[in-house]
Every structure is written in C-alpha cells, then in structure tokens.
Residue, then its C-alpha position, 0 to 999 in steps of 0.5 A: m194239642s196239635e193233631a197227630i199226623d199219620r197215614f190216615t190224616r187226610v182220610r180223617w180230614l175228608l170224613g171227620d167223625n165218620f172215620a171211626r166207622l171205617q176203623a170199626a168196619k169188617i170187610l171181606v174181599c173174595g178174590v185178590g186178582g186184578v180187581g180184588g187186589i186194588c180193592v183191598d189195597t184201597l180199603a187198607r190205605s183208607g183205614v178200614g179196621e179189619i179186612t179178610i181176604i180169600d184167594k188160593d192163587k199164587f202170583d205168576v208172571t202174567n199177573q204183572n200187567r195189572q196185579i198189585y204186588s205181583e212182582n213177588t212171582g210164585s208167592v201166595k197172593v193173600a200172604e203178600f197183602a198180609k205182610i204189608y197190612p197188619n189189619v189184613t187176615p189172609i185165607c188161602e183157600l179155593i172159593t167153591p160152593e162147598f167152601i162157601d157153604d161152610f163159611d161164616f159171613a155173619k160178622f162182616d159189614v160188607i162182602i165183596d165178590a171179585i172172583d171169576d168163577i160163575g158157580a162160586k159167584i152164584a153160591l156166594a150171592n145166595a149165601v150172604n145178606p144182599s144189603k151187605f153185598l157188592a160184586s164185580m162183573g167182567g173187567a177183562k177184554r176191555i180198554d175203556p174205563t169211561k164205560i165202567k158203571v154201577a147198577s143193580i145186577w138186574k139192570t146191567s147192559v152189554d156185559p156178557m158175564a152179568r147176563k149169564y150171572r143173572y140167568e144163573l141167579k134166576k135158576t136158583g130162585f134168587k130174589g134179592d138185589f145188590d149193586v155190581v160194577f160192570s162195563t158197557e164196553s163190548p169185549i174186544c178180544k176172545p182170550l182173557g186179555s186185560f188192561m190195568g186201566v180198566t181192572a183197577c178202576f173196577g177195584l176202585n169202584l168196589a172199594a168206594l161203594a164199600v166205604k159208602k155202605i159203611l158210612k151209611s150203616 
C-alpha cells in the first residue's frame, strides 16, 4: 500500500518512527506574541499532538510588524490559533504569579515561557520541573538574528533581561537549570522596537528545542 500523503508527510520522512513521540506530546506555551506565536505555529505544523496556549491579549495594529495572524486586529490572540489548529487549546488569561500558583503543569511534557513580565517569569520557573522548561529572554530592540544563542540561564551574556532574570531567580533561592534563547547583540534602542527577523528566530529556536526534548524523552 502506498504511503498516505498529508500535511505531516515530510515531518515523518525526517523523523521516521520518532514522529509518534511528537504526536503523543503535550506542550504548554505561555505567551503567543512575536516569539511565542511563531513557536506555536511551528509546533502545530510539525505534528505535536496537544498544544495548550495561554495569553490574555488581543491583537492590535502595532503587532502586525512581527506577530503571525495579527491581521485579525481586535481578536483574542489565543482564539485565532485555536481556529486554525484543532490540536490547540486556548486559555485566555493573564499570566500572573497567582494564576501560576493555581495552574496544573504536571501533565505537560514541555513548558515554554515566551512572556515578558519578569515577576511572572520568575514564578513560572519556580513552579515547573526545570528539566521540562524552556524560556525566552529579550528579543526586542535587536536586528541581528545571527547573534541569537541557546545556553543555560546561568551562562548567558549581554542580554539585560537575562541578567535581571538570574538576579531575581537567585533571590527566590532557585537552584535549578534550564536552557534559554537569548541574544548577544546589545539593545539598539530604548523603547520596545522589534524586528520579526529576530523575534521569529527566537520562537523557532524554542520550537526546535522543544521538539528535541520530546524526541529524547
């Protein structure tokens, strides 16, 4: 019998029997902006079985320089992803330390932090199993995607967000370790200017790291 041809054919060609691991995986993505949105889209197109996404925001016109599906101005971000991908479960909630305290992370194989708020990022890191965790550092204010790196949170350089993140983690007594996506390019502006050539690459790196974790599990 000839092989069925569908949207995942080329992923199966790439991964062989390991594709079944992606189909069985459950991934949580916190934040679906310029970084998280591309990450979610990549995971969905790659065949991840269940993707849960959390974000309170609606798309506005300033998102259109970098955020996928942002042409739907005024719509709830997570809802737009769920319309396109039946394997996406949307949660329209603001990610706060209080929300994190009440949320069950145990069922997920990988948890991805693509949020901007430091307080929420610290709470999330302390709430999950570090071996299942990945996080994005600062993707704004940069223009050179060749400066994007992946390293332990304790071994980043240049990135001011990562520096502050480490400081706040240490204050909480956090002793774990996990990989982060960051840039060694110094910020080139003071406001939150952004370039899709960088933010999308952050999201693509997070998606690739998540797939690698699933395949190694």
